[in-house]
Steps between C-alpha positions, in 0.01 A plus 500: 500500500836411354810416699828663403852431619740793509866460407797736544810497278822356645671839533221609735608274787645785705262779401205380290371737234120465492486636144679188373274244672324249275150367568428144384136390492420151612242310298415425139662724234283503188767642268750244629250234399419641156852604398719281725848535343444861392377589850814340649722708271312823571544445873873437462476138614772380261604188687141385540441569130795281401387222735143527362616475138735208577236301689221560247732419207619179668144392573383579146800311360423197718133509398595528134734198529221304668262599217252658738218685318535874452190562716689359798797721418269802489361396838856489635561854378171612656600343835843665487337839446252429778788416733671830418175689563441328835857524626597839358525669840707215640729511197556874549569459873746218428682719246522787749639260760766381252594863435541559876196724536365495853132464586383809687138416574164366396197721437146457372295734288218517248757589233870579483452869568299435817755244616785745440318774690433268793860375507657846484266630770623224731860555386498872583328439835766243586779744406340767720505261796865414433620858536737512798405732784682832505833487682530749789798736480812372667599667827866540593636210706498554877828444682484203731712412800728198467384190687639469857815293533496196726816405683674195358428170675787339691662203328376161611650152487160345454411357162143390460201538727622337820799601715779254580471316833825655639388858448348712773145620474 
């Protein structure tokens, strides 16, 4: 079973559109491993692609200056591709976070289609529970009697809780 995170676009904060949700699988991405930079470009991860190229070029340049054998440089490239394959889901989630996409949920499924079906089944059931109860028709307001008036209290020379000693009880 694979675990998928579901993300909604930033314009969907008020009223999310389920047709625009994106499912990101967690785990190893084989094509991200085999074709690391190309996979990044195909997924629209431009910033990560630029960072990847800059880091790999800097490391290769440093290894070349240190006269490290080309087998070690090939191993470095292999490890960079392996890192992209292992962290592909995390890279996608990070990019969505930078673009202000909001995480909507997490779902598991045998494949993406099963995960989508399970997520949308829960989503529609949740929307059905959120429907407000029907509002009864408004009845005309009933006239009410004004509250009874109390006579005004006589003025007093007492300030505070206790009367003055000269006053009469």
